[in-house]
N, C-alpha and C positions, 0 to 999 in steps of 0.2 A: 504493500499499499503506500502510495507516495502523495505529493501534492498535484502532479500533473499525469501520472501514471496509475490508473486504478485507485482513484482517489476514495476516500471513505463518503458516506451519505450524511456527514454533518451539515453541510450546507442547506440541504433541502429539509432536514430534520429541525433545522433553526427556524425554516419558514413554517412547518407544521406546528411548533412550540408556540408561534403567535397567538394562535387560537382564532386566526381569522383568515385561514386559507380558503381559498374559493377551489374547489376540487377540479383539476384539469387533467388529471392523470389518464384520462381515456384517449388524450392524445398518443399516448404510448402504443396504444393499438394501432395506429397508422406507422408509427416507426417500426413495430413488429412484422407488419405486413410486407414492408418492402425491404427487410434486411437480407443481404445476399441476392438481390436483384438487380436488374438495371436501373432501378429506381431508388436505389439505396442511398444517393446523395440528395440532402433536404437541406435548403437554405430558407430560412423564414426571417424576412425584414418587416419591422413595424417600428413606429415612433419609441423614443424614450417613454418610460413609465407605463409600457404596455406589457411588461412582465417576461421580456426576452430570457433575463438571467434566471429567473424563477423556473421557465422550462427548461435550461440547460442544466440546472443544478437537480431538477427532477429526473432528467434523462441519466446524469451522471451516477446518482443514487441507484438507481434502477439497473442500470446494466453492469456498473463496475463490480469486478471479482474482489477488489479492495472494501466494498461495501457489505454489511449485513442488514438489509434492509425490509426483510419480510414484514417486521411490525410496523414499518413506516407505511406500507402499501396495503396492509391487509383489509382495511376499513375504507379505501379509496376506490373510486369507481372500477379502476383497471382490474381489481381483484375480482370483480363481479362479472367481468366479460370473458367470455370464452370463444375466443374466434371471431370477435365482430369489431367493426370499426365505424367510428362516425361519418357518415356521407352528409356533407354541407348542401348538396345540390337536392338530395332527397328530404333532407331534414330528419332523417332517422337513422338507425344502425343497419348495417348490411353485413353478410358474411365477408369474412376475410376472402380477398379474391386468390390469394396464393395457397394458404391452407389454414386450418383451425390451429390457433396457437394460443394455448393458456397462457396467462401471464406468467406464471412461475418457470415456464420453459426458459425464459430468457433473464429472470430475475437474478442479478448477480452473476451472470456466467459469462461474462464478455470481459474481454482485455479492452480498457479503455483509457484514450488520452483525452483530456479535458484541460483547455487553455483559454485564458481570458486575455485577448489582445490588449486592452487597456492596462491589465497589470504589468504586462512586459514594456508597455510604453512608459510608464511611470517609474519604473525600476532602472530604465537604461540612462546610462549618463549622457547618451546621445542617441536621439531618435531613430537616426541612421542604422544603429545598432541592434534594433529590435529584433529582426528576423534571424540574425546570427545568434543572439541571445536566447532567443526561443528554442532554437534547434539544439544549442549546448545544453541548456538546462533540462529538456526532456530527454535527450540522449543520455545524460548523467543518470537520470532515474532509471531508464530502460537498462543500462548496465547493471543496476543494482536488483532490478526485477528479474532480468533474465540474465545471470551471469555466466561469462564464456561465449556468449552470442555474438557480440558486437566488437568489432577490431578497434584497437585505439586510433586509429587513422580516420574512422568514420565521422564526417562532421556533417551530413545531411540525413535529416531526419526521415527522409523516404528511404534511403539505404539501410538506415539502422533498422527500419520495420521489416524490410526485406531480410535483413540478417536473421531477425528475430523469427520471421516465418520460416525459414530454413531450417533453423535450429529446433524450432519447438511445434511449428505447424500452426502456430495462434495468428489470427486476425485481429484487426482493431476496430472498435468503434469509436471514432473522432469526435470531439465536440468542440467548437470553436465559438466561445462567447465574443460578441462585439468584433465579428471578422473584419469589418469595414473601418475600424478606428484609425488605421493609419491613412486612410484616404481622407477622413475628416481631420486628424491632427496635423498631418503633414501634406497639406492639400496643393502645394505648389512643387514638390518633390517629386517629380516623374521617375528618376533613377531608382529612388526606394519603393514606389509603387509597382515598378515593373519588377523588381527584385522579389518583392511579396507575392505577386501574381505567380510568378516562375516558381515559388515554393509551394504555393497551393496546386499549382497544375502538378508539381513533382510527387505530390501526394494523390491528387485526384483525376489525372487527367493522362495516365501513362499505361502501357499495357501491363504494368504490374500492379495497377490499382485493383483489379479484383482478387488477385492474390493476397494484398495485404489489407484491404479495408472491407470490413462486412458492413458497415454502415456511416454515415456522417450527417451531422446536424449542427448547421452554423446559424447563428443569428447576427443581426446588425440593423442599422436603421436603413442603410441604403441596399437595393438590391445589387446583385453582382455587377461589376464594372463592365461596360460594353464598350468594343472597338468598332466604331462604325455602328453596324447593327448586330453584330455578334458579341455574345457573352463571352468574357474571358474563361469561362468554365462551364462550357456548354453541357457537361453531362449531369450539372445539379439540376434538381426539379426545383424551382423557385416559386414562394408563395409570399405575395407582398399587399400592399394596400389597394394595389390596382387589381391584382388576381390572386384571392387567399385561397381558392381552390378547396381541398378537403380540410384544411387548416383554418378555415373560417371560423369555427367555435371556439378556437385556442388563442386568436387575435388578441381579444380582451375579453370583458366579460359580457355575457350574453343578458338580454332584456330578463329572462327569467331569473338570472343570478341576481341581478340588481334589486329586482323587487323582493326577492327572498331576503337580501340583506337589509333592504328597507323595512321589511316586517320584522325582522328578528332585532334591528336596532331602532324600531320606532321613529322611522323617517319618513317624510311625505315622498312618495315615489313619482307624483307628477312633477313635482319641484324639481328632484333630482334629474328626471329626463329632460326637462326644460334646460338645466343647467350643462347637462354632460352628454346627453344624447345626441346623434348625427352621424357617425360612422355606421353606414350601412352598406352591407353588400347585397347584390341584386339576388343571388341565390341562396342566401341564408339569412338575412335580417340585419338587426340592430346589434352594435357591439359598443361597450362603453371602455373608457380608459380606467385601467385597474386602479392606478395610483390616486386618480382623482376620486374613486368610491371609496378607496379603504380609507382616504384622508378625511372624507365626508364622515364615514363611520367613527373615526378618532375623535375629530372636533365638532360634530355633531352641526356644523355650520355650512351652507352652500356658498361656496367662495371659490376663487381661482386658486388651483393648486399647483399651477405651472411655474417653473422658477427661472430665473435668469441665467440660462445655459447657452453653450455654444449656439443651439439650435434658436434660441430668441435672438440672439445676436446676429444670426443669418437672417432671421425673420427682417429685422429693421434695415440690415443691409440690403435685402432683396426687394424690399418695397422702394428703397431709394433709387433702384435702377431705372434707367430711362428707355425701357423697351416699349415699341409702340403697343399700345392698348394696356398697358399694364396699370397704370394710374386708374383708366376708366373702369377696368375688371377688379380692382380692389374696391372702388366706390360702389359698384353694383353690388359685389358681395357684402359690403357693410350694411347695405340697404336690404339684404335679403335675397338678392336674386342669384341666380347660377350663371357660370361661364362655360361655354364649350371650348374645349382644348383638344389638342393632338399630343398625347402622352409618348408617342412612340420616338421623337427627337431626342429625348431625355438621355444622356450619356451614363447616367447612374453615378455621378459624381458632384461634388460642389463647387467645380471651377470650370466645367466645360458648357456654361451657360451662355445661350446665344439668342434667347427670345422670350417673350412673355410665358409661352407654354412651357418652357423649360422650368422658368421660375416657379409656377403654379404646380407642375408635376412635382418637383422638388419639396415644396411646401405640403403635398399630400402625403410624401414617405415622412416627413417632419412631424406629421400629425396636425399642422396647422389648416390642412383642408381636407374636406372630405371627397370622394369621387363616386359618382353614378356611372358604371361600366355601361349601362345600358343606353343613355342619353350621351355619354362622353362628356359630362359636365363636373365642373368643380364648385365647391362652395363652402362657406363657414360652418361648421358642423354644429356648433352650441354657443351658448352664451358665456361659457367659460374661455372659450378661443376667441369669440369676437372681441371680449375684453382684452385679450393680448393683442389682438391686432390694433386696436385703439390705442393701446398705450404705445405700441411700435410706431405708429403713425405720429402720435405726438411727440415723440423724441427722435424722428427721422429728419431727413433733410429734404423732404417734400413740402414746400410751403404752403401749396394749395390744398394739401391733404391736412396739413396741421390746422389750417385755416377753418377747414370744413369742422375739425373737433371742436375748436373755440366757439365757432357760431352755434354747435350744437349746445354746448354748456350755456351759452348765453339765451338760446331758445327756452331750454328747461327753466332757467331762473325767472325768464319772462312769464312763462305759463304758470309757475307756482304764485308768483305776484298777480296773476289774473290781467295782465297788461295786454288786452286783445289787439290794440293796434301793433304793438312791437312784435307779438306772434304772427301776425297776419304778413307783416312786413318782411320778417324772417323767413317765414314759409316760401314766400312770393321770391326771395333772395335765392332760396336753395332751388326752386323750380328755375330760375334763370343761369343757376351755374353751370359751367360749361359741360361738366360731366354727368348731368342729370338729364332726364327726359325733356327735351326741348319743347315738344308739342304734346300737351295733353290730348287724349283721345277717350278716356272714360274716369271712373273713379278709382280703378286699379292702378292706373299712372299716378294720380294724386295720392293714394296710398303708399307707393313707392317713395315718392318724394318727401312724404311726412314720415315715414320709417327713417328714410336716410337722414332727415333733419334732426332727428331725434336720436341719433346713433350712440351719442355716449350715455344716454339713459340707463344703460347695462350697468353702471356703477350702483344705480338705486333701484332699478325696476326688472321686472321680467315681462316681457312683451308677449301678448297673445293677439292673434289677428282673425278676424271672421269666427269668433269664438260664440256659441250658442248660450243665449240668455234670456229669460222671460219669454217672449212671443216672437223672437227673431234672432238675427247675429249683428253682434255690434262689431264695429269696422278694426277698432284696436283699443286694446285693453292694456294700459301700464300698471301691473300689480307690484307694489313697494315690496322690496325683500325686507324679511323678519326683523334685519338690523337697522332699516330704514325709517325714519321718522316722516317721511313725505307722504303727501296724500296719493290715492290711487286716481288714475286718469281714464275716464272713458272718452275716446274720439269718434265722434260721428262726421263722415265725410259726405259732402252734398256737391252736385254739378249742376250749375246754372238755377238754383234753388235759393235757400236762405238759411243762415245760420240759426236763427229763430226755429223754422222748420227742423233743422237737425236735433236742437235740444228737445224739442217737444217730440220727435221720434223717439229718443233714449228715454222719456218719461212713459210715453204710451204705450211702447212695447216692453216697458220694465227691464231695461236691460241692467240695470243696477242689482237686479236680483243674482246677478251672477257673482257679486261678492259673498254672498252666503256659502257658496261652494268652496270657498278658500278661507271661510270662518274669518273674513276682515271685517271690522266693525268701525275702522277709523274713518277719517274724512274722504270725500270723492269730489274730484272735480269732473263737471260734464262739460265737454269741449265740442263745440260744433265749427267745422271749418267747411266753407264754400268756394267755388271756384267759378267766376264769370266768364264764360267764353266771349261775351261782347265786348267787355272791359278789360279783360286780360288780369283782373284783380282778385286777390284773395281777402275775404273777411273771416272773422273770428268771433265766437262768443263764449265766454268761460261762466259757468255757475257752480257754485259750492253746494254740494248735496249731502245730506245725511251727517253722521259722524257727532 
């Protein structure tokens, strides 16, 4: 048993000891089904805080000969699965296509190599030594584990594994956590990146690979680097935020898992959904960021749990780029719209960015945008991430975007002060702003402009659109967050009518009844907004109601 070769199950045991583990062990059924087949090489990429390392530690604990893990898995899903694996497309279990494999047949029966690339980067005196140090440290442990098999002259890990195979007949299951860290930490060092890719190819893309590798599982934020249209490691089966395939249920928490957590910890699921839902795979359904949900469980507060990491800095930097259509696309998405993109041009790195579509595709992999594969559109997934966008816009170098944020702050202040003239003027300014809809054609266009104008309200409110209430549907509801002292706001939009009619409709159709659903008993502002096609003017009326 070593740190890298046949590690213990301590890492996964610690996760289970937290008492808040959401059982994803049925993913093992998939990796079991592809062992020693042409599909044995798996790369699962997903954003930070989506449980990549949890999965890697689970697989290490399960396969490693150096672990004694039966007690860890005996009460988990995998222990009750006999020759079945999850099919995301069908939404149910199906027979293992290769053979019926009970989980104990592979439990702690494999020689495992488990490395975390970020760990080797942090320990290196010079990042350029990372690949060499990794091979040296793993080979050192292999010599202890398999004495007499590896010659002293061997410096290449693939060669060492071949020597172990010759001496013992053993193959290896290789787990590489954060495989793409070098591409993120050494963005401009093409020579280092090339040497790293060559190292991976020596393990996974040679005639010897079937003889020394029984399976592999790599995690990362980015998919495997492309050169032109070709993956650098073509034998890997990749599952990404664009195409999650059979691993879709394991990318994040499913909606059912989040509902169960909310029930267990007495949390409002609808509010959790508004804050954290939005990542959705066409053939599977909704998934949630595990870290955000578990932080919600711990703190009992609906808030943003993203942190200022390299990915946040990238978000701010990429927003500042001057590619055609980037600014307009961002504004559209901040206002709740979607943008159609082409994801095929992206080279799966953070430097070969040459278009708006490349930026948006990267942001999908970073978790800042969600992707609908059916319509090929991207969008901001939820209120948590929308808040990060607004912060990045405010701190960025795009004055026109920062101006929109400041205007939105002023608009909210004017609304709360019931300054009807100022509100009408600012909505009109938002209409005329160059990146919004120039020509209204219906109330839907007006709704988009209003939503865009109130974009910073996320700091204080949860927004609902076309929500059923009383005897109809109110256009827009801004419900204050539990920690906000601000009043709720109900907005009714009109077209060539009057603001008085808007307020009357809110009352006659009993739209304020919706507040009972949210157990809200505070103040409520009724807001009527009208646009006149004859004059091109907006008018506003605000009344305080109840409370």
